[in-house]
C-alpha positions in Angstrom: 120.9 95.0 98.0 121.0 96.4 94.5 119.6 94.6 91.5 118.5 95.4 88.0 115.5 93.4 86.7 114.0 93.8 83.3 115.9 97.3 83.0 114.5 98.5 86.3 116.7 99.4 89.3 115.8 98.1 92.7 117.8 99.2 95.8 116.9 98.5 99.4 119.0 101.3 100.5 117.0 104.0 98.7 113.5 102.4 98.7 111.2 102.8 101.7 110.7 99.7 103.8 107.0 99.2 104.4 106.7 95.9 106.4 108.7 93.0 107.4 107.8 89.3 108.0 109.9 86.7 109.5 109.3 82.9 109.8 110.8 82.9 113.2 112.3 79.4 112.8 115.9 78.2 113.3 118.8 79.8 111.5 118.9 77.4 108.6 115.0 77.5 107.9 114.4 81.2 108.8 112.9 83.4 106.1 112.7 87.2 106.2 110.8 89.2 103.5 110.6 93.0 103.5 108.1 94.9 101.5 109.6 98.1 99.9 108.1 100.9 97.8 110.4 102.7 95.4 110.0 106.6 94.8 108.2 105.6 91.5 105.6 103.9 93.4 106.7 100.3 92.3 106.8 97.7 95.0 109.2 94.8 95.6 110.2 92.2 98.1 113.7 91.6 99.5 113.8 88.0 100.4 116.4 86.4 102.6 116.6 82.8 103.9 118.9 80.3 105.5 120.5 77.3 103.8 117.4 75.2 104.1 115.0 77.7 102.4 113.9 78.5 98.9 116.3 81.5 98.9 119.4 79.4 99.6 122.4 79.5 97.3 124.0 76.3 96.0 127.8 76.4 96.6 128.5 73.1 94.9 129.5 69.7 96.4 125.9 69.3 98.0 126.6 72.5 99.9 124.2 75.3 100.5 124.4 78.8 102.1 121.9 81.5 103.0 120.8 83.6 100.1 118.8 86.7 99.2 116.7 87.9 96.1 114.7 90.8 95.0 111.2 90.1 93.6 109.4 92.9 91.8 105.6 93.0 92.6 102.6 94.8 91.0 100.3 96.7 93.3 97.8 93.8 93.6 100.7 91.3 94.3 102.1 93.6 97.0 98.6 93.8 98.6 98.2 89.9 98.3 101.4 89.4 100.0 100.6 92.0 102.7 97.2 90.3 103.4 99.1 87.1 104.0 101.9 88.5 106.1 101.1 91.7 108.1 98.5 93.0 110.4 95.2 94.6 109.2 96.3 97.8 110.7 99.7 97.9 108.9 97.9 97.0 105.6 95.6 99.9 106.0 98.5 102.2 106.9 100.4 101.1 103.6 97.7 100.8 101.1 94.5 102.6 101.9 95.8 106.0 100.8 97.0 104.5 97.5 93.9 102.8 96.5 91.7 104.3 93.7 90.2 102.1 91.0 90.4 105.0 88.7 94.3 105.3 88.9 96.9 103.0 87.1 100.6 102.7 87.8 102.8 103.8 85.0 106.6 104.0 84.7 108.2 107.2 83.3 111.8 107.5 82.1 113.1 111.0 83.0 116.5 112.7 82.7 118.4 113.0 86.1 117.7 116.7 86.2 113.9 116.4 85.4 113.7 113.6 88.2 115.4 115.9 90.6 113.1 118.9 89.8 110.1 116.7 90.2 111.3 115.4 93.6 112.1 118.9 94.7 108.6 120.2 93.7 107.0 117.3 95.6 109.0 118.0 98.7 108.4 121.7 98.6 104.6 121.2 98.0 104.4 118.4 100.4 102.7 116.1 97.9 103.5 113.2 95.7 105.4 113.2 92.4 102.3 111.5 91.0 100.0 114.2 92.1 102.3 116.8 90.5 102.4 115.1 87.1 98.6 114.6 87.1 98.2 118.3 87.9 100.6 119.4 85.1 98.8 117.1 82.6 95.1 118.0 83.6 95.6 121.8 84.1 
């Protein structure tokens, strides 16, 4: 699913799926929520649900169908969702390497060529784009 929310792009095909939670109830009431992290470090949920869930779509004439949505999350919201929906082991795998109270998440707008160059540098150096930007600024 692709969606633009507040001028930010969210795409389940290009973001990394980190965790999945399912309500394991019948088809009409089943909910599936998947936590994603974009290459920018931003988090979001892709939420799907049957016709009897909060994600249902109204079709008219008192008729409902399954639906889906994307919900952007801050780091703390992603952590809260994870604490309620996934195992402690998965939580540690996803978040422990990211947590540093001295660091804050920001969003940068780069040209396509600058973004690709940054991604290439990160890939070649086996590091993150954030670490490269921080190194360039501080050194």
